C-alpha positions in Angstrom: 0.0 0.0 0.0 2.8 2.4 0.9 4.6 1.8 -2.4 1.4 2.5 -4.3 0.9 5.8 -2.4 4.5 6.8 -3.0 4.2 6.0 -6.6 1.1 8.1 -6.9 2.8 11.1 -5.3 5.7 10.8 -7.7 3.4 10.8 -10.8 1.4 13.8 -9.8 1.4 16.2 -12.9 3.5 19.3 -12.5 0.6 21.5 -13.2 -1.3 20.1 -10.3 1.7 20.3 -7.9 1.9 24.0 -8.5 -1.1 24.3 -6.1 -0.9 23.5 -2.4 -3.3 20.6 -1.9 -6.0 20.8 0.7 -5.4 18.1 3.3 -8.8 18.4 4.9 -11.1 15.5 3.9 -14.8 16.2 4.2 -17.8 14.0 3.8 -18.8 16.0 0.7 -15.5 15.2 -1.0 -15.7 11.6 -0.2 -19.2 11.3 -1.6 -18.2 13.2 -4.7 -15.3 10.9 -5.3 -17.5 7.8 -5.2 -19.6 8.7 -8.2 -22.8 7.6 -6.4 -24.9 8.5 -9.5 -23.7 5.2 -11.0 -24.3 3.1 -7.9 -28.0 2.1 -8.8 -26.4 0.0 -11.6 -25.1 -2.4 -9.0 -27.9 -2.0 -6.5 -30.5 -3.0 -9.2 -28.6 -5.4 -11.4 -28.2 -8.1 -8.7 -31.9 -8.3 -7.6 -33.0 -8.0 -11.2 -31.0 -11.1 -12.2 -32.4 -13.0 -9.3 -35.9 -11.9 -10.0 -35.6 -13.3 -13.6 -34.8 -16.7 -12.1 -36.8 -17.0 -8.9 -40.1 -15.5 -7.5 -39.5 -13.3 -4.4 -40.9 -15.9 -2.1 -37.9 -18.1 -2.8 -35.2 -15.5 -2.5 -32.5 -16.1 0.1 -32.6 -12.5 1.5 -29.4 -12.6 3.5 -27.4 -13.8 0.5 -29.1 -11.3 -1.7 -28.2 -8.4 0.5 -24.6 -9.6 0.9 -24.2 -10.1 -2.8 -25.7 -6.6 -3.6 -23.5 -5.0 -1.0 -20.3 -6.8 -2.2 -20.9 -5.9 -5.9 -21.7 -2.3 -5.0 -18.5 -2.0 -3.0 -16.5 -3.4 -5.8 -18.2 -0.9 -8.2 -17.2 2.0 -5.9 -13.6 0.7 -5.6 -13.4 0.5 -9.4 -14.6 4.1 -9.7 -11.9 5.2 -7.2 -9.1 3.2 -8.8 -10.0 4.6 -12.2 -9.5 8.2 -10.9 -6.4 7.2 -9.0 -4.7 5.6 -12.0 -5.9 8.2 -14.5 -4.5 11.0 -12.4 -1.2 9.1 -12.0 -1.0 8.7 -15.8 -1.8 12.4 -16.3 -5.1 11.6 -18.1 -6.9 14.0 -15.7 -4.8 17.1 -15.4 -5.0 20.8 -14.6 -4.4 21.8 -18.3 -8.0 21.1 -19.0 -10.4 23.1 -16.8 -13.6 21.7 -18.3 -16.2 20.1 -16.1 -14.8 21.1 -12.7 -17.5 19.2 -10.9 -16.5 15.8 -12.3 -15.1 13.3 -9.7 -11.6 13.2 -11.3 -11.3 17.0 -10.8 -11.0 16.5 -7.0 -7.5 15.2 -7.6 -6.7 17.9 -10.2 -7.7 20.7 -7.9 -5.9 19.1 -4.9 -9.2 18.7 -2.9 -8.1 15.1 -2.4 -4.6 13.5 -2.7 -4.0 10.3 -4.6 -3.3 8.6 -1.3 -6.7 9.6 -0.1 -8.5 8.2 -3.1 -6.4 5.0 -2.8 -7.3 4.6 0.8 -11.0 4.9 0.0 -10.6 2.2 -2.7 -8.8 -0.1 -0.3 -11.5 0.3 2.4 -14.2 -0.6 -0.2 -12.2 -3.6 -1.3 -11.6 -4.7 2.3 -15.3 -4.5 3.1 -16.1 -6.4 -0.2 -13.6 -9.1 0.8 -15.4 -9.6 4.1 -18.7 -10.1 2.4 -17.1 -12.2 -0.3 -15.7 -14.5 2.4 -19.1 -14.9 3.8 -20.6 -15.7 0.4 -17.8 -18.2 -0.3 -18.6 -19.9 3.0 -22.2 -20.2 2.1 -22.0 -21.0 -1.6 -18.7 -22.9 -2.0 -15.4 -22.2 -3.9 -17.1 -22.1 -7.3 -18.1 -18.6 -6.5 -14.5 -17.6 -6.5 -14.4 -17.7 -10.3 -17.0 -14.9 -10.6 -15.0 -12.8 -8.0 -11.8 -13.2 -9.9 -13.3 -12.3 -13.3 -15.1 -9.3 -11.9 -12.2 -8.1 -9.7 -9.7 -8.6 -12.5 -11.8 -6.7 -15.0 -12.3 -3.7 -12.7 -8.5 -3.6 -12.0 -7.4 -4.2 -15.6 -9.8 -1.5 -16.9 -7.5 1.4 -16.0 -4.6 0.0 -14.0 -1.1 -0.8 -15.4 0.2 -2.9 -17.1 -3.2 -3.7 -18.7 -4.9 -0.3 -19.1 -7.7 -1.8 -21.1 -9.6 1.4 -21.5 -6.5 3.0 -23.0 -6.5 0.3 -25.7 -10.1 0.8 -26.9 -11.3 -2.2 -24.8 -13.0 -0.4 -22.0 -16.6 -0.9 -23.4 -16.0 -4.6 -23.8 -14.6 -4.9 -20.3 -17.5 -3.1 -18.7 -20.0 -5.2 -20.7 -18.4 -8.4 -19.3 -18.1 -7.2 -15.7 -21.5 -5.5 -15.3 -23.3 -7.8 -17.6 -22.8 -11.6 -17.7 -20.4 -11.8 -14.7 -22.6 -9.9 -12.4 -25.9 -11.5 -13.5 -24.7 -15.1 -13.5 -23.0 -14.6 -10.1 -26.2 -13.1 -8.5 -28.3 -16.1 -9.7 -25.6 -18.6 -8.8 -25.6 -17.4 -5.2 -29.3 -18.1 -5.0 -29.6 -21.4 -6.9 -26.1 -22.9 -7.1 -26.5 -23.2 -10.8 -25.7 -21.2 -14.0 -29.0 -19.8 -15.1 -29.7 -18.9 -18.7 -32.5 -16.6 -17.7 -30.0 -14.6 -15.6 -27.6 -14.5 -18.5 -30.1 -13.1 -21.0 -31.3 -10.4 -18.7 -27.8 -9.5 -17.7 -27.1 -8.2 -21.2 -29.2 -5.2 -20.3 -26.8 -3.7 -17.7 -23.9 -4.9 -19.8 -25.0 -2.9 -22.8 -26.2 0.1 -20.8 -23.0 0.3 -18.8 -20.9 0.1 -22.0 -23.0 2.8 -23.5 -22.3 5.0 -20.5 -18.6 4.5 -21.1 -18.9 5.1 -24.8 -20.6 8.5 -24.1 -18.0 9.3 -21.5 -15.2 8.6 -24.0 -16.8 10.7 -26.7 -17.0 13.6 -24.2 -13.4 13.2 -23.2 -11.9 12.5 -26.7 -9.9 15.6 -26.9 -8.4 15.3 -23.4 -7.7 11.6 -23.9 -6.1 12.3 -27.2 -3.7 14.7 -25.7 -2.8 12.0 -23.1 -2.2 9.5 -25.9 -5.1 7.2 -24.9 -6.7 5.1 -27.6 -10.4 4.8 -26.7 -13.1 4.2 -29.3 -13.6 7.9 -29.5 -10.1 8.3 -31.0 -11.2 6.4 -34.1 -12.9 8.1 -37.0 -12.9 11.5 -35.2 -15.2 10.1 -32.6 -17.5 8.3 -35.0 -16.8 4.9 -33.5 -17.9 6.0 -30.0 -21.0 7.8 -31.4 -22.1 4.7 -33.3 -21.3 2.5 -30.3 -23.4 4.7 -28.0 -26.5 4.4 -30.2 -26.1 0.7 -30.8 -25.4 -0.2 -27.1 -28.5 1.8 -26.0 -30.6 0.1 -28.6 -29.2 -3.2 -27.5 -30.1 -2.5 -23.8 -33.8 -1.8 -24.7 -34.0 -4.6 -27.3 -33.2 -7.4 -24.8 -36.3 -6.9 -22.7 -38.4 -6.6 -25.8 -37.0 -9.9 -27.2 -37.6 -11.6 -23.8 -41.2 -10.5 -23.8 -41.8 -11.5 -27.4 -40.2 -14.9 -26.8 -42.4 -15.5 -23.7 -39.4 -15.4 -21.4 -40.5 -12.2 -19.6 -43.6 -10.2 -18.7 -45.3 -8.4 -21.6 -44.8 -5.0 -19.9 -41.2 -5.2 -21.0 -42.3 -4.3 -24.4 -42.5 -0.7 -23.0 -38.7 -0.6 -22.4 -37.9 1.4 -25.6 -40.1 4.3 -24.3 -37.5 5.0 -21.6 -35.1 6.2 -24.4 -37.0 9.5 -24.1 -34.7 10.1 -21.1 -31.8 10.2 -23.6 -33.3 12.7 -26.1 -30.7 15.4 -25.1 -27.7 13.0 -25.2 -28.9 11.6 -28.5 -29.2 15.1 -30.0 -25.8 16.1 -28.7 -24.1 13.0 -30.0 -25.9 13.4 -33.4 -24.6 17.0 -33.6 -21.2 16.0 -32.3 -21.6 18.3 -29.3 -19.9 17.7 -26.1 -22.2 17.0 -23.1 -20.5 17.3 -19.7 -22.9 15.1 -17.8 -23.6 12.4 -20.5 -22.3 9.7 -18.2 -24.7 10.7 -15.4 -27.7 11.1 -17.8 -27.0 7.6 -19.3 -26.7 6.1 -15.8 -30.1 7.5 -14.9 -31.6 5.9 -18.0 -30.0 2.6 -17.1 -31.3 2.8 -13.5 -34.8 3.4 -14.8 -34.5 0.5 -17.3 -33.3 -1.9 -14.6 -36.0 -0.8 -12.2 -38.6 -1.5 -14.9 -37.3 -5.0 -15.5 -37.0 -5.7 -11.8 -40.5 -4.5 -11.0 -41.9 -6.5 -13.9 -40.4 -9.8 -12.7 -41.4 -9.2 -9.1 -45.0 -8.5 -10.1 -45.1 -11.2 -12.7 -42.5 -13.7 -11.4 -41.2 -16.6 -13.5 -42.7 -20.0 -13.1 -41.1 -22.0 -10.3 
């Protein structure tokens, strides 16, 4: 841990070190660094996958709460590590003053130090590990495979030597972690089996989370380009990220429609495309190649509404036992 902190201090961009950092850590700064606007993805994805497999009367509530909490803590740790490693690699720096309210700007402004953010991440990981140990005790060592895939994906996303998001593989990584890995894991904890129903429905958060990242990369394409990062937005003057954003959103709403048409989900899921009205402004900005500072937060709100619709549908009209 000390070596990581020392490394972070050595890599602080010169433009940022020109300002004396504020050592005082407040609750507001901690909350801002966690990116809580994205947390509903984890809070809703786990029970949604379970609801697609079992009626609420058969849920093992203690395991469900532990799984949801562990996944959410890993999500928060991933957010923090992303900011930590981006700042260390000078991806987030003081040369770009845009979007001062974004979480990564806390490090740029010196409101938090890299060691502070790393400490937050390690606390989240430690709490997740405690819950993970409990789940392993209850469900057996097979659960370890899901934990390794999810943890490795969140780490490799922005951490060296992998830096997958710097190699135009960020969207794919987020799809795997927040889609099939999370959904299959949630259902496995409840049933002890790999459930196809959980796999199909898990494509929804997978597509939507990848769409959030594609929009984020489109917004940050100039800043990332100066840092030498190769995201999808660096290809075709941002065209790859724009196309990916539209296709991933369409994929997210198409899955529940297909499930309803195939008789694998409640008919109310046919209404899922109506939620795209929440993205009318991001769609318009992307179409006109305009930069939207909060496109990630807007897309995350759309995803939360979509997941809530699916969760409620399966709870009200549960699958046959």
